[in-house]
Backbone as CSV, one residue per row, in Angstrom:
resi,resn,N_x,N_y,N_z,CA_x,CA_y,CA_z,C_x,C_y,C_z
1,MET,0.774,-1.157,-0.106,-0.167,-0.009,-0.025,0.982,1.120,-0.095
2,LYS,2.022,1.319,0.753,2.770,2.314,0.938,3.429,2.892,-0.411
3,GLN,3.889,1.412,-0.726,4.612,1.900,-2.305,3.490,2.366,-3.339
4,LEU,2.142,1.966,-3.348,1.209,2.319,-4.497,1.279,3.998,-4.069
5,PHE,1.284,4.518,-2.700,0.929,5.694,-2.466,2.321,6.505,-2.833
6,ARG,3.488,6.115,-2.673,4.587,6.834,-3.133,4.602,6.876,-4.754
7,LEU,4.517,5.813,-5.601,4.046,5.980,-6.938,3.114,7.197,-6.974
8,SER,1.846,6.933,-6.520,1.099,7.872,-6.669,1.903,9.496,-6.266
9,THR,2.146,9.565,-5.552,2.749,10.859,-5.130,3.833,11.131,-5.836
10,LEU,4.608,10.142,-6.292,5.643,10.614,-7.311,4.909,11.299,-8.905
11,LEU,3.959,10.620,-9.254,3.376,10.795,-10.241,2.637,12.286,-10.166
12,LEU,2.099,12.456,-9.038,1.464,13.669,-8.954,2.611,14.866,-8.810
13,LEU,3.632,14.590,-8.443,4.614,15.572,-8.356,5.109,15.885,-10.091
14,ALA,5.040,14.935,-10.432,5.672,14.976,-12.143,4.506,15.753,-12.493
15,LEU,3.485,15.633,-12.420,2.263,16.352,-13.215,2.398,17.892,-12.822
16,LEU,2.526,17.968,-11.483,2.607,19.414,-10.924,3.914,20.163,-11.331
17,LEU,5.097,19.307,-11.429,6.241,20.290,-11.837,6.642,20.222,-13.224
18,GLY,6.056,19.189,-13.983,6.770,19.035,-15.228,5.782,18.765,-16.271
19,GLY,4.421,18.734,-16.236,3.321,18.351,-17.069,3.653,17.089,-17.496
20,CYS,2.625,16.617,-18.492,2.447,14.980,-18.579,3.747,14.421,-19.536
21,GLY,4.753,15.394,-20.181,5.546,14.984,-20.629,6.752,14.188,-19.755
22,ALA,6.470,14.328,-18.484,7.553,14.063,-17.358,7.103,12.587,-16.899
23,ILE,5.995,12.285,-17.280,5.354,10.953,-17.248,5.862,10.083,-18.106
24,VAL,5.789,10.523,-19.500,5.993,9.802,-20.617,7.585,9.409,-20.657
25,VAL,8.518,10.350,-20.306,9.784,10.502,-19.880,10.273,9.439,-18.992
26,GLY,9.440,9.555,-17.951,9.668,8.782,-16.597,9.561,7.338,-17.311
27,GLY,8.170,6.853,-18.114,8.014,5.675,-18.239,9.002,4.912,-19.292
28,ALA,9.380,5.946,-20.464,10.552,5.475,-20.942,12.069,5.369,-20.428
29,ALA,12.161,6.199,-19.159,13.461,5.722,-18.731,13.456,4.456,-17.800
30,THR,12.164,4.135,-17.250,12.087,2.605,-16.713,12.128,1.797,-17.677
31,GLY,11.711,1.704,-18.662,11.624,0.778,-20.138,13.074,0.653,-20.311
32,ALA,13.947,1.899,-20.447,15.386,1.634,-20.649,16.368,1.488,-19.775
33,GLY,15.776,1.129,-18.579,16.453,1.024,-17.348,16.732,-0.760,-17.549
34,VAL,15.555,-1.396,-17.503,15.442,-2.744,-18.127,16.216,-3.211,-19.119
35,VAL,16.549,-2.645,-20.458,16.889,-3.048,-21.288,18.453,-2.788,-20.936
36,HIS,18.907,-1.697,-20.283,20.534,-1.524,-20.086,20.886,-2.050,-18.791
37,ASP,20.203,-2.580,-18.204,20.641,-3.474,-16.760,21.502,-4.257,-16.791
38,ARG,22.511,-4.252,-16.078,23.845,-4.872,-15.830,23.451,-6.318,-15.240
39,ARG,22.104,-6.620,-14.902,22.086,-7.535,-13.754,21.475,-8.455,-15.383
40,THR,21.516,-9.892,-14.886,20.598,-11.046,-16.027,19.386,-10.488,-15.446
41,SER,18.511,-11.269,-16.765,17.351,-11.316,-16.782,16.560,-12.212,-15.419
42,GLY,17.541,-13.307,-15.141,16.931,-14.112,-14.024,17.377,-13.456,-12.698
43,VAL,18.227,-12.613,-12.661,18.626,-11.896,-11.390,17.368,-10.838,-11.174
44,ILE,17.208,-10.429,-12.253,15.986,-9.351,-12.121,14.400,-9.797,-11.592
45,VAL,14.311,-10.818,-12.103,13.191,-11.597,-11.647,13.355,-11.965,-10.261
46,ASP,14.375,-12.810,-9.753,14.524,-12.959,-8.521,14.376,-11.754,-7.771
47,ASP,15.209,-10.585,-7.861,14.931,-9.524,-7.102,13.652,-9.105,-6.953
48,GLN,12.756,-8.832,-8.046,11.222,-8.847,-7.955,10.810,-9.589,-6.784
49,ALA,10.972,-11.261,-6.952,10.497,-12.084,-6.203,10.413,-11.794,-4.733
50,ILE,12.003,-11.714,-4.662,12.655,-11.506,-2.884,11.627,-10.242,-2.339
51,LYS,11.542,-9.143,-3.190,11.067,-8.010,-2.473,9.650,-8.501,-2.123
52,LEU,8.862,-9.076,-3.208,7.436,-9.278,-3.107,7.338,-10.302,-2.153
53,LYS,7.863,-11.380,-1.621,8.083,-12.342,-0.430,7.990,-11.360,0.923
54,ILE,8.940,-10.476,0.742,9.288,-9.798,2.144,7.908,-8.964,2.658
55,MET,7.697,-8.081,1.295,6.483,-7.174,1.603,5.355,-8.073,2.236
56,ASP,5.271,-9.320,1.458,4.205,-10.350,1.777,3.962,-10.548,3.333
57,PHE,5.385,-10.994,3.724,5.647,-11.409,5.181,5.112,-10.238,5.971
58,ILE,5.668,-8.927,5.829,5.259,-7.741,6.548,3.807,-7.945,6.870
59,THR,3.106,-7.604,5.393,1.438,-7.419,5.358,0.638,-8.684,6.047
60,LYS,1.355,-9.825,6.299,0.476,-11.368,6.779,0.684,-10.983,8.172
61,HIS,1.979,-10.146,8.861,1.916,-10.155,10.198,1.482,-8.637,10.492
62,ALA,0.224,-8.678,11.297,-0.261,-7.491,11.540,0.510,-6.386,12.546
63,ASP,1.217,-7.267,13.413,2.068,-6.961,14.803,3.192,-5.973,14.020
64,ILE,3.619,-6.483,12.550,4.825,-5.759,12.045,4.335,-4.746,11.355
65,ALA,3.139,-5.076,10.364,2.580,-4.132,9.471,2.206,-2.584,10.428
66,GLU,1.709,-2.842,11.298,1.094,-1.822,12.037,1.875,-0.948,13.057
67,HIS,2.999,-1.485,13.554,4.074,-0.857,14.114,5.551,-0.799,13.275
68,SER,5.493,-0.578,12.113,6.785,-0.219,11.229,6.367,0.428,10.217
69,ASP,7.408,1.122,9.500,7.328,1.653,8.250,8.523,1.332,7.521
70,ILE,8.638,0.166,6.706,10.220,-0.472,6.275,10.025,-0.679,4.880
71,SER,10.666,0.009,4.298,11.041,0.204,2.662,11.780,-1.327,2.432
72,VAL,11.251,-1.988,1.177,11.911,-2.969,0.777,12.460,-3.074,-0.347
73,THR,13.742,-3.253,-0.892,14.140,-3.179,-2.165,15.311,-4.378,-2.257
74,SER,15.224,-5.147,-3.340,16.296,-6.136,-3.731,16.964,-5.525,-4.941
75,TYR,18.144,-5.562,-5.025,18.863,-5.801,-6.167,20.071,-6.374,-5.994
76,ASN,20.134,-6.978,-7.415,21.550,-7.836,-7.489,21.549,-9.081,-6.247
77,LEU,20.240,-9.234,-5.577,20.251,-10.329,-4.847,20.663,-9.755,-3.272
78,LYS,20.576,-8.652,-3.219,20.913,-7.878,-1.773,19.755,-6.910,-1.443
79,VAL,19.293,-7.173,-0.266,18.095,-6.571,0.399,18.560,-5.317,1.236
80,LEU,17.828,-4.273,0.791,17.774,-3.144,1.861,16.618,-3.170,2.299
81,LEU,16.721,-3.063,3.771,15.373,-2.687,4.552,15.679,-1.442,5.270
82,ALA,14.910,-0.595,5.152,15.051,0.952,5.385,14.037,1.488,6.125
83,GLY,14.117,2.157,6.517,12.669,3.144,7.487,12.511,2.835,8.820
84,THR,11.441,2.826,9.721,11.308,2.813,10.900,10.569,1.570,11.725
85,ALA,10.850,1.057,13.080,9.896,-0.115,13.403,10.045,0.491,14.649
86,GLU,8.959,-0.173,15.170,8.503,0.734,16.720,9.693,-0.220,17.575
87,ASN,9.953,-1.279,17.581,10.630,-1.778,18.610,11.760,-2.928,17.722
88,ASN,12.740,-3.503,18.643,13.919,-4.273,17.876,13.387,-5.410,17.291
89,ASP,12.695,-6.054,18.143,11.857,-7.244,17.768,11.407,-7.265,16.471
90,ILE,10.589,-6.505,16.257,10.038,-6.473,14.460,11.298,-6.117,13.533
91,ARG,12.216,-5.263,13.793,12.870,-5.026,12.902,14.118,-6.472,12.941
92,ARG,14.182,-7.078,13.889,15.026,-8.479,13.680,14.541,-9.826,13.188
93,ARG,13.071,-9.566,13.067,12.205,-10.314,12.683,12.280,-10.139,10.990
94,VAL,12.085,-8.902,10.717,12.169,-8.753,9.065,13.062,-9.023,8.413
95,ALA,14.465,-8.435,9.107,15.772,-8.942,8.527,15.934,-10.187,8.630
96,ASP,15.739,-11.084,9.685,15.632,-12.712,9.868,15.132,-13.361,8.723
97,PHE,13.977,-13.016,8.405,12.986,-13.369,7.188,13.781,-13.211,5.924
98,ALA,14.430,-12.062,5.563,14.912,-11.413,4.384,16.224,-12.525,4.453
99,ALA,16.675,-12.788,5.278,18.103,-13.593,5.339,18.114,-14.635,4.911
100,SER,16.587,-15.213,5.352,16.369,-16.860,5.059,15.811,-17.124,3.741
101,LEU,15.622,-16.190,2.838,14.940,-16.473,1.780,16.439,-16.958,0.888
102,PRO,15.883,-17.681,-0.149,17.149,-18.455,-1.147,17.107,-17.436,-1.736
103,ARG,18.393,-17.629,-2.406,18.985,-16.582,-3.707,19.254,-15.028,-2.901
104,VAL,18.879,-15.079,-1.663,19.831,-13.558,-0.836,20.792,-13.935,-0.380
105,THR,21.858,-12.731,-0.868,23.006,-13.243,-0.913,23.674,-12.200,0.613
106,GLN,23.075,-10.849,0.939,23.218,-10.129,1.864,22.108,-8.884,2.283
107,VAL,21.836,-8.917,3.684,20.967,-7.711,3.918,21.537,-7.061,4.266
108,TYR,21.015,-5.612,4.061,21.596,-4.495,4.762,20.248,-3.965,5.473
109,ASP,20.555,-4.290,6.795,19.432,-3.630,7.832,19.240,-2.053,8.143
110,GLU,18.921,-1.282,7.728,18.963,0.132,7.934,18.019,0.787,8.422
111,VAL,16.866,-0.177,9.129,15.797,0.112,9.832,16.437,0.806,11.158
112,THR,15.791,2.014,11.671,16.130,2.540,12.856,14.778,2.468,13.564
113,LEU,15.031,2.603,14.974,13.831,2.569,16.015,13.182,3.693,16.328
114,GLY,11.856,3.286,16.018,10.912,5.116,16.064,9.361,4.882,15.844
115,PRO,8.828,5.830,15.527,7.509,5.843,15.235,7.687,5.698,13.570
116,ARG,6.385,5.620,13.067,6.278,5.477,11.692,6.528,7.176,10.887
117,LEU,7.082,7.127,9.691,7.278,8.332,9.048,6.003,8.941,8.872
118,SER,6.014,10.508,9.077,4.977,10.782,8.457,4.575,11.233,7.057
119,LEU,3.269,11.498,6.581,3.178,11.929,5.057,4.164,12.844,4.315
120,LYS,4.184,13.872,5.280,5.228,15.154,4.978,6.391,14.367,4.692
121,THR,6.992,13.680,5.447,8.285,12.997,5.280,8.381,12.178,3.857
122,ASP,7.529,11.242,3.815,7.133,10.363,2.421,7.334,11.050,1.286
123,THR,6.207,12.328,1.384,6.238,13.049,0.271,7.739,13.734,-0.215
124,ALA,8.320,14.589,0.772,9.634,14.981,0.902,10.915,13.983,0.016
125,ASP,10.810,12.652,0.722,11.548,11.533,0.225,11.128,11.367,-1.465
126,ALA,9.980,11.105,-1.721,9.574,11.048,-3.174,10.114,11.687,-3.913
127,TYR,10.023,13.355,-3.590,10.706,14.462,-4.440,12.033,14.539,-4.354
128,LEU,12.705,14.307,-3.146,14.199,14.149,-3.370,14.465,12.982,-4.097
129,THR,14.460,12.020,-4.168,14.417,10.736,-5.008,13.982,11.028,-6.601
130,ALA,13.342,11.718,-7.196,12.869,12.305,-8.490,14.028,13.144,-8.655
131,LYS,14.268,14.092,-7.951,15.324,15.487,-8.277,16.564,14.735,-8.299
132,ILE,16.955,13.779,-7.676,18.229,12.793,-7.630,18.165,12.323,-9.022
133,LYS,17.122,11.624,-9.356,17.342,10.879,-10.897,17.257,11.627,-11.940
134,ALA,16.821,12.892,-11.793,16.652,13.815,-12.799,18.449,14.251,-12.830
135,LYS,18.961,14.524,-11.886,20.219,15.178,-11.970,21.289,13.925,-12.387
136,LEU,21.211,12.682,-12.081,21.783,11.538,-12.608,21.764,11.659,-14.140
137,LEU,20.651,12.097,-14.997,20.641,12.263,-15.988,21.917,13.149,-16.872
138,GLY,22.258,14.321,-15.966,23.515,15.185,-16.373,24.900,14.494,-16.288
139,ILE,25.086,13.384,-15.964,26.237,12.692,-15.842,26.864,12.547,-17.205
140,GLU,28.122,12.616,-17.414,28.505,12.441,-18.603,30.040,11.644,-18.574
141,LEU,29.660,10.462,-18.408,31.046,9.556,-18.635,30.377,8.594,-19.392
142,GLU,31.632,7.931,-20.243,31.387,6.998,-21.217,30.660,6.005,-20.870
143,ASN,29.805,5.097,-21.366,28.873,3.919,-21.075,27.993,4.379,-19.872
144,PHE,28.121,5.440,-19.367,27.098,5.564,-17.870,25.832,5.651,-18.248
145,ASP,24.911,4.774,-17.664,23.491,4.811,-17.883,22.846,5.245,-16.399
146,PRO,21.990,6.385,-16.167,21.822,6.410,-14.995,20.359,5.549,-14.330
147,THR,19.929,4.666,-15.526,18.926,4.007,-14.961,19.402,2.876,-14.200
148,ARG,20.769,2.539,-14.221,21.415,1.174,-13.714,21.910,1.823,-12.030
149,VAL,21.397,2.864,-11.383,21.301,3.543,-10.279,19.919,3.264,-9.755
150,LYS,19.796,2.506,-8.840,18.817,2.433,-7.863,18.872,3.451,-6.503
151,VAL,17.969,4.384,-6.510,17.950,5.552,-5.626,16.808,5.147,-4.715
152,VAL,17.024,5.096,-3.319,15.793,4.881,-2.301,16.438,5.874,-1.169
153,THR,15.087,6.705,-0.913,15.313,7.684,-0.157,14.330,7.693,1.260
154,VAL,14.855,7.448,2.470,14.106,7.246,3.555,14.512,8.467,4.583
155,ASP,13.598,9.344,4.930,13.822,10.265,5.935,15.167,11.346,5.336
156,GLY,15.428,11.420,4.314,16.531,12.031,3.939,17.505,11.673,3.691
157,VAL,17.489,10.353,4.088,18.736,9.267,4.054,18.716,8.733,2.519
158,VAL,19.682,8.814,1.595,19.451,8.710,0.281,20.606,7.145,0.332
159,TYR,20.074,5.886,-0.343,20.720,4.660,-0.568,20.992,4.560,-1.954
160,LEU,22.128,4.204,-2.507,22.458,3.944,-3.781,22.875,2.871,-3.889
161,MET,22.070,1.871,-5.003,22.550,0.528,-4.959,22.682,0.452,-6.864
162,GLY,23.410,-0.598,-7.269,23.748,-0.740,-8.496,24.692,-1.428,-9.075
163,LEU,24.907,-1.834,-10.305,26.166,-2.372,-10.674,26.915,-1.439,-11.354
164,LEU,27.945,-0.964,-10.954,28.727,0.331,-11.465,30.224,0.303,-11.426
165,THR,30.903,0.998,-12.045,32.453,1.021,-12.113,32.763,1.732,-11.021
166,ALA,33.765,1.654,-10.245,34.335,2.609,-9.426,34.132,4.052,-9.761
167,LYS,34.625,4.461,-11.111,34.663,5.719,-11.347,32.979,6.461,-11.629
168,GLU,32.019,5.320,-12.023,30.627,5.763,-12.181,29.999,5.876,-10.588
169,ALA,30.552,4.993,-9.689,29.854,4.969,-8.301,30.653,6.287,-7.536
170,ASP,31.908,6.352,-7.883,32.534,7.961,-7.145,31.505,9.121,-7.752
171,THR,31.374,8.903,-9.107,30.816,10.249,-9.581,29.028,10.262,-9.074
172,VAL,28.623,9.298,-9.195,27.560,9.435,-8.615,27.128,9.793,-7.114
173,VAL,27.981,9.520,-6.249,27.913,9.742,-4.837,28.244,11.214,-4.451
174,ASP,29.259,11.786,-5.340,29.838,13.137,-5.473,28.641,14.102,-5.793
175,LEU,27.789,13.850,-6.713,26.951,14.512,-7.318,25.507,14.449,-6.328
176,VAL,25.222,13.268,-5.725,24.178,12.870,-4.772,24.345,14.088,-3.529
177,ARG,25.448,13.516,-2.991,25.950,14.260,-1.810,25.859,15.940,-1.878
178,HIS,25.648,16.595,-2.870,25.606,17.854,-3.169,23.995,18.593,-3.441
179,VAL,23.082,17.413,-3.496,21.702,17.748,-3.751,21.201,18.239,-2.486
180,GLU,20.654,19.463,-2.481,19.791,20.031,-1.332,18.888,19.064,-0.811
181,GLY,18.639,18.626,0.576,17.761,17.902,0.986,18.669,16.719,1.550
182,VAL,19.357,16.188,1.228,20.147,14.738,1.124,20.917,14.940,2.851
183,LYS,20.671,14.339,3.550,20.997,14.390,4.931,22.115,13.391,4.903
184,ARG,22.159,12.590,4.136,23.255,11.384,4.144,23.532,10.415,3.141
185,VAL,24.328,9.923,2.623,24.346,9.288,1.363,24.911,7.849,1.949
186,VAL,24.162,6.804,1.866,24.974,5.511,2.118,25.077,4.610,0.391
187,LYS,26.181,4.446,0.270,26.689,3.745,-1.018,26.678,2.161,-0.816
188,LEU,25.750,1.465,-1.517,25.643,-0.244,-1.268,26.213,-0.387,-2.947
189,PHE,26.696,0.200,-3.558,27.015,-0.467,-5.019,27.873,-1.801,-5.087
190,ASP,27.631,-2.608,-5.867,28.495,-3.566,-6.399,29.365,-3.291,-7.619
191,LEU,30.600,-3.283,-7.290,31.417,-2.476,-8.302,31.940,-3.741,-9.286
192,ILE,32.109,-3.282,-10.573,32.438,-4.102,-11.563,33.977,-3.579,-12.473
193,GLY,34.278,-4.230,-13.123,35.379,-4.084,-13.901,36.563,-3.084,-13.483
């Protein structure tokens, strides 16, 4: 439900800030991301399945769903859990479940203890993610494709995932670090070549 809300908010912001063209460009960029992804098609499918299984686990356990606000991302068989949980037991249960899934190679548990994030914070995070993705389009490195960078923002903290060269990763981090509104950058790239 939260992912649907975030997507709706992002689409609304795109309409308000850039007109209908932004949605068409966003859709084209998303399609291009799949075509240019450095992950194999099997890993892409596995990442989607991993994410869905973890989200299903959260929603099926009311004590977790009602007392946490956990964002789930799977990229290259690595899972990022970010957001908040009201107690350490919830945080641990979700992380343990994620780690128990076949094909998961690593779990980054970035969940902090605290209350659910506000609608204002969620909206600001969606806007910041969109702003960062737009700025990535300006990077001019040979063979760099901004759709290869997964950007996740939670309470102003930006998590970056992707299969990048060291130069690409350094350039992306330097750019994101200077975007207004970014509190901290967490680099979770898999480096290649």
